[in-house]
N, C-alpha and C positions, 0 to 999 in steps of 0.2 A: 598597419590598415585602420584607421578611425571612422564613424561616419561621419558625416557634416550633421548638422542640427534638423532633426525632424526626419530624417530617415531611419532606414533599417539596418540593422548592425550588419558591418562586412560576413561576408562566408561564399563558399563557391555551391550557386545551383546547379543540381544535379538531377534529373526525372521528378523536377516538381520540389525536389525538400532540398536543406539547405547543409551542408558542412559547414561548420564551427570549429575550428584547432585551436586547443584553448594554448595561451600567450602567443596564438599567430593575429587571431579574430579576437581574442580576450583576454583581459589583463587579469593581475591577482586581485581579490578583492579579500584583506586579510583578515578581517573578523569573520566571515564567511569563511575561510581556509579552517581556521583556528577553531572555528564550533563544527563542521565537518569531520575532522579529523579525529574525531571524537564520536559524535553524536548516528554521523551516516554511517561511518564503520562497522558501531558494536551494531546497529540494529539491522543490518545488511546479515548479522551473524546469529538472530534469531530464531531462526529452522535450523538451525545446528545442532538442540538438544533433540527434536522431532525426528531429521534424517537420521542419526545414530540408533534411539529407538527402537523407530517403525517403519524404516527404511535400509535398514545393514550395512551402512555406509560407518566407514572408520571415522574417526573426529577429524583427519586429514584429508578424507574425499568430501564430506561436509561442508568442511572451507573453501574445499575448490569449487563446489557449486557454488557457495554462496557470491563467490569470488563470479564464478561468470553469471549471475543473475545479476550483482552489480555490474558488470561492462555492459549487459543488455538493456538495463534500465537507463545508464549513461549515454545509448546511444539516442534516447529519447530526445537530449538537448543539443548534442552535437554531431550526430551526424546524421537526423532528420530536421534539426533545426524547432523543434517545439518549443513554445515560448513557456514552458513548467516547468513547477519543479519538481521530477517522477518517484513514484512507489510503487507500493504494492496495489493492488484493489484491497485493500487490510479486512471488512467486511465480508468479503467473501470466504475467507480463508477459514473462518470457522464452519460453513456450511461444507467444506473443501475436506475439510480434517473427518469431521464427521461419516463423511461417505467414504472417505478413501482408507480412515485407519477403521476399517469394521472386519468384520467375521466374513462380509464376502469378497474383501481380498486377504487372504490369509498373509501374504507372500513378501518383500519387496518388489519382486520382479511384477505381482501384478500392479503394483501402489504405482509403480513408475509406469506400466502401460495405463491407468486411469489418467495417470497426471497426463501424459501423453496425447491421448482422447481428448479428454478435458482442454487443454490447450490449443489443440488443434482447431477444436470443435468452435471456441470462441472465435481464432482466426478468421473463423469462415465468415462466421457471426459478424463479426467487425468488416471485415471484407465487402459481404453482401449489405450489410446495413447502410456502410460509407460509401461506399460506390451509387449508391442508388438514392440515398437519401429517405430512405425508409425511417434510419432508426431515430430522429427526434420524433416521426408521428407514430412511429410505435411505444413511444415513451411516454404522449399526447395521449394517448388512446383508453392507457392503463391506470384505471382509479386511485387514488390518493393514498387511499386506506390498505387496498391493496400492494403498492407503494411503501405505504408502513407495515403492513404486518411482513414484506422482506425483507424488509432493515431492523423490525424486533427478533423477526426469525434468528439475525446475524448474532444481536446481543445475546440470546439465550444461549444460540451456538455457541459465542466466544465465552460465556460464564463457564457451560458443562466444562468445556474442553481443561480450564482450570480449578473447577472446583468440585468435580465428583472424582470425591475421594473412593469410590466401591474400585478405583482402573488404581489398581497397584504401581503402575505408575507412571503416576499423578507427580508432578512435580512437588506439589505440596507436602507430599510425603517426607522428602528426603530435606527439602530449605523451606519448612514451614514460616521459623520468625524471617528470612531474610526476605521470603516475599513479601509476606503481610507487612513487613516495615514498609519494604518498597514501594508496597499496592497504596498504603493507607498515604502517605507520603505524596507518589504521584498524582492520588486523585485528590488531592485537599489544595496544590499547587495548583495544577488545572484546572478544578472546577469550584471550588471550597466560594461560595458568595460573600459567607464574611471574613473567608480571609479575603478577598477581591478589596473590602471595605477597608480593613485594616492595611492596605499595601498602600493608600493615601494616607495615612496619620506616622505610619514607622518606615521610613526608608529600609530599613535596613532586611525587613520582608518583600517589598519591593525587590529589593537587589538578588535574593534569593528564588523568589518567582522567575525570577526573569529568565534564571538558568534553565527552566522546563523541567525534563525528566533526569538531569542529575544529579539535586540532590536526594532525591530518591534510591539513584542508583547509591551514590555515595554512603548514604545512611545507609541502607540495604544492605551493601556489603560489609562495612563496618559491623553490623550487627551479626548478621551472618558470619564471620569471622571471630568475633568475641564468641559466641553458643556454639561454634566448633562444625557449623554448617558448609561452611567453605575454607578452602586449603590451595595456597595457592604455591604452584611452581616454575616461576619464570625463567624462562631459557634466553642465549645469549644466541645474536646469528640472525641468518636467514636459513630456509625452508623453499625446494621444489616442493608443491602441490602434484598427487597423484591424478593427474587428467586423465592419463591411460585408466586406470583401474577405477576412474570413476565412469569413462564410457564405457568399459566390460558392465557396471552392474547397472546403469540406468537409459543407455539411450537404447531407442528403440533396434536401432541398426545393428544392437546386440542381444539384448535381449527378446527380440521379439516384435512385433508389431501390435496393437491392439485390436480383437476382434470387432464386428459390426456390436455386438452386444452391449461394449465399452462403449462405443460409439451413442449409441440410442443412449444408454442411459446417464451417461455424463451432458445430455444436449440440455434438457430444461434446467440443470446450473449454470450451463453459459448462458443459458437466458438470464438467470435470475443476474448473472455477476455482470453481463450487460447495462442491467438496470441500475445497479449501481456504483459502474463507470461512466456511467449518463450523469451521475448526479454531481461525481466530483467532476465532471468537466464544464459543467452548470457553472459550480464553483469555483473554478480556475478562471473560469471566463471573467465571471462578474471581479474577481480578486484581481485581475489585471484592467480591466477597465476601470476602477476606483483606484488604482494606480497613476494609470495613463492619462487619467484628468490633472495628476500633476507634473506629467513627465511629456508635454510637448513637444521635447524636444528629440524621443527615440521613438520609433514605431514598434509595436509589436504585431506581426504577424497572427491573427485564428482564425484557423484554415481546417474544418472539422473532416472534411473528406483526404486532407493530408494528416490529420490524426486518426484517423478511423484503419489509412494505410499503413503506417506505421504500426500503430498499437498491433495490427495483423502481421506484420514482418514479423516483429520480434517478438511474441509468441508463437510464432514456426516456426524461430530459430531455436525458441528454448526449450518446445517440445522434442527436439531432436539434441540436443547438445545437453540438455542442463532439466529434463521437467519436472517443475513443480509450481504449480500453476494452485495460486493469481498473481506471480510476482512482477507480473509486468503490467503495471496500469497505467495510468499517467499521470496522478496527482499525490505529491506528500501533500500534505493542507497545509499543516504546521510549520513546514521548513517553507513552501511557495508565500506564504503569510506572510514570514520571517525576513523572504527578499523584498519582497515588493518593497515592506513599511519602509526599509534601508533605499530601497532603487527610490521609491515617492519623494526621497526626501532633495533631492537633486544630483548632478554629476561630482559636484565634490564630497555626495557619500559615497557614489556607487556609477561610476560612466553608463555602463550600460546594465540592463537586467540580467544577461549572458554573463558578464563578468562575477556578479553573486550568483549565479549557477552553476557555474565552472570553477570555482571555490569553492564552494560547501560539498561540493561532488567531487573534491582533491581532485581537479581539472583530470577527473574521467581514468587516472593512472593509479588503478588497484597494487601498489606497493605496499600496503601494510597488512593484505591478506599472506603475504611472506615475510614477513617482519615477525622474527620469533619470540622479541622483548612483546610487544603488543597481544599477539595472538595467545599467546600462555598468559598473560594477566585478563586478556577478556575471557576463557575458557569457564572459568568456574560459572560468571556473572548471564551466561549463557542462558540459562533458564529463567531466571529474574527477567533477562531482556523477555523472550516470549513469553511469561504471566503480562507483566506489564503491556506488554503491544497485545494481548488481545483483552485484557478486561476493559484495558482503555478505550479499543473497539468497540467495547461490550457497552460502556456507559454512555460513549458518543451516540451509538448505535440506538441505545434507548430511549435517549431524549429528543433524538430526534423523529424517530417513528410515533412518539408519543402526541410531538406536536402537528401531526397530518392525520388525528381524528378529532372531530368535536364534537359530536354526539356519542351517548351512551352505546346505542347499537354499531355506532363505527368504532370506538375502544373495545368494543366487545368482540366486535369482527377483526380488529388486527392483532388483539392478544390471540383468538383461536386459527388466525395465520399464520401468527411468528411459533406460537407450540409445532402445529403440523410441520411447516417448514424445517425445524429445529432437529424434530424426533422421527420425521419419516423419513425414505427415501426421496430421492429428489420429484421424479415423477408424480408419487402420492403426495408429497405434500404439496406440490406445486398445484395439481388436480383440488385436494382439501382445500385449497388458501382461495382456490377464485370457486368454488364453491359455495362457500361460507361466505363470502362477501358477495357474491350476488345474491344469496340467501339473505344475511340482514341488511344492505344496503346497498344492494343492485351492483351493475356494471357500468352507468352510466361515469365519465370522466366528471370528476369536481370542479369545481370553478377554482379551489385553489393550486390546478395542475404545476407543473414545469412550466416556464413563460418558454416564449418560444425564440430560439437562437437563428442564426444563421450556419448551413452544415454547407452550402454550395464550393463551389471555388475559391472565394476566401471572404476574411470579414478582417482589416485591418486598424486594433486599438491604439487611439494616439489622440492626445489631446480632448480626453472627455467626449 
């Protein structure tokens, strides 16, 4: 079943959402499927080292949790009908790791309980702010300098997670050449202005850059193998993931529910994450509108109330079956842009936006997590994947944050807020950030605040 020109992609409507079954309501887009087989699956495994080192899971249990996260992320487009390429709220991850992997929560059980508290708080915030429409109002009254401080705090916390050499469990201790090589290449390909100029003169540089993070992964793996930092033990066949033992070690139904003090401790971080998430939502909308100016034949429905509710449901479910916050966000910006760029070329390139999303996320079928050759080949590369994820997130957050300050006072306030948020526990960090912003620049929203968007019953994007 295909849509007629100018219509919404077919699907099954339910309670305000839209179910789209891969291969029934979507077709295969082969370029996106080929990329997603490696990029989407590998990135999903980036948290495996954290789960094994700090949360007491075996490698197989950590892979099982990554698989559940992937299933819930995919629900965004196929179960709820969201027109975004979904991902983590990645800038919040450094804040979360700084809080949860600390002396305040010394055991895996306490850390998983804190993850549950964070996810449930976030689910409640999403439900309340989404249904009432207060979310956009809250974002508009927060000064740009304070938003910048929050984003810069995420950057500082991300860099500390990777480059804190006093931490003996830091991945740089075991794989320094591997990770530094991969980071250097990934940063150059993603952000280097001189290299972007060279792409216009040398086609081979443009071709290499078009592969995104893959060259950094490949060269880092090669250097690590030659240096003896990486060893591969690729196995054949399929495996069953230990979902039962994962449930026993992580679910609040098994290890107990968080206490009230955990919910209170988690609340400011849930609010900070909402600010970061709203930025993703605005970015995703603008990319959709840009693409829709070239594709009047397909309507993509933007509905922020639906988005808030679907995110709330996903985070609530995650808090019970695979508690690790903030893995349930709305946007994977890079992939969203890649899919839209092909979609805007017309139906001959990609018939429907949902064909591209479905294919990039491997039709929402998590078979790679059960396929031993893939899993065992990726296992030595997971520390590198985590380091690249954190550092690229930190770099991107840093330059976005700096763009929000125009005067010396604003720059100083932004830096002070970021340091407070990165180094202190959430309530104290947020309080100091607000106080420093009020003292140095004031709390009146600046003119360059977030632009207004509809957050009510619906907003259909089509034809510019």
